[in-house]
C-alpha positions as CSV (number, residue, x, y, z in Angstrom):
1,M,17.4,-148.9,71.1
2,Q,15.1,-149.5,68.1
3,S,13.7,-146.3,66.5
4,D,10.1,-147.5,66.9
5,D,10.7,-148.1,70.6
6,L,12.3,-144.7,71.0
7,K,9.5,-143.0,69.0
8,K,6.9,-144.7,71.3
9,Q,8.9,-143.6,74.4
10,L,8.9,-140.0,73.2
11,V,5.2,-140.0,72.3
12,D,4.4,-141.5,75.7
13,L,6.5,-138.8,77.4
14,R,4.8,-136.1,75.4
15,D,1.4,-137.5,76.4
16,E,2.4,-137.6,80.0
17,L,3.7,-134.0,79.9
18,N,0.4,-132.9,78.3
19,Q,-1.5,-134.6,81.1
20,R,0.7,-132.8,83.6
21,I,0.0,-129.5,82.0
22,E,-3.8,-130.2,82.1
23,G,-3.5,-131.0,85.8
24,I,-1.6,-127.8,86.5
25,Q,-4.2,-125.8,84.6
26,H,-7.0,-127.5,86.6
27,D,-5.2,-126.7,89.9
28,M,-4.7,-123.1,88.9
29,A,-8.3,-122.7,87.9
30,A,-9.5,-123.7,91.4
31,G,-11.1,-120.9,93.5
32,R,-9.1,-118.7,95.9
33,S,-9.4,-118.7,99.6
34,R,-11.0,-115.8,101.4
35,D,-8.1,-115.5,103.8
36,S,-5.5,-113.0,102.6
37,E,-2.6,-115.1,104.0
38,E,-3.8,-118.2,102.2
39,Q,-4.3,-116.2,99.0
40,A,-0.6,-115.1,99.2
41,Q,0.5,-118.7,99.6
42,E,-1.8,-119.7,96.7
43,M,-0.3,-117.0,94.5
44,E,3.2,-118.4,95.3
45,N,2.0,-121.9,94.5
46,D,0.6,-120.6,91.2
47,E,4.0,-119.2,90.3
48,V,5.6,-122.6,90.9
49,L,2.9,-124.3,88.9
50,Q,3.4,-121.8,86.0
51,A,7.1,-122.6,86.0
52,L,6.5,-126.3,85.9
53,A,4.0,-125.9,83.1
54,M,6.5,-123.8,81.1
55,D,9.2,-126.5,81.6
56,A,6.8,-129.1,80.4
57,R,5.9,-127.1,77.3
58,N,9.6,-126.6,76.5
59,E,10.2,-130.3,76.8
60,I,7.2,-131.0,74.6
61,G,8.7,-128.7,72.0
62,E,12.0,-130.7,72.2
63,I,10.1,-133.9,71.8
64,E,8.1,-132.6,68.8
65,R,11.4,-131.5,67.1
66,A,12.9,-135.0,67.8
67,L,9.9,-136.7,66.3
68,T,10.1,-134.5,63.3
69,R,13.8,-135.4,62.8
70,M,12.8,-139.1,63.1
71,D,10.2,-138.6,60.4
72,N,12.5,-136.7,58.0
73,G,15.5,-139.0,58.6
74,T,17.8,-136.5,60.3
75,Y,17.4,-137.9,63.9
76,G,20.8,-138.6,65.4
77,T,22.6,-136.1,63.2
78,C,24.0,-133.0,64.8
79,A,22.1,-129.9,63.7
80,N,25.3,-127.8,63.9
81,C,28.1,-129.9,62.3
82,A,26.1,-132.7,60.6
83,E,28.2,-135.4,62.4
84,P,26.4,-138.3,64.0
85,I,25.3,-137.8,67.6
86,A,26.8,-140.5,69.9
87,E,24.4,-143.3,70.7
88,D,25.2,-142.9,74.5
89,R,24.1,-139.2,74.3
90,L,20.9,-140.1,72.5
91,K,20.2,-142.8,75.1
92,A,20.7,-140.3,77.9
93,Y,18.9,-137.5,76.2
94,P,16.8,-138.7,73.2
95,M,15.8,-135.1,72.3
96,A,19.5,-134.1,71.7
97,E,19.8,-132.0,68.5
98,K,23.6,-131.5,68.8
99,C,26.6,-133.7,69.4
100,I,28.5,-133.2,72.7
101,K,31.2,-131.1,70.9
102,C,28.6,-128.7,69.5
103,A,26.4,-128.6,72.5
């Protein structure tokens, strides 16, 4: 995969995750029901939404770090042992910072 294509893929994924977070925040800002049972269900739903937002933020952080490595020329090099990360690993998980051995 060409680095420009991969960079675009990562930027697109980051943008999609940011939109997902915005949607979650919008859903959580919605008013509460007056019914106490429904309020309890809404609170449970908010916990799930918060977990999804946290996962998305974590993934955005991984994407940002991968984009930084692309910009500074260290993408594809293990952050631990400085050996090249296998192309198959990068294809499967483009945000990989470590080779399989070090991961």
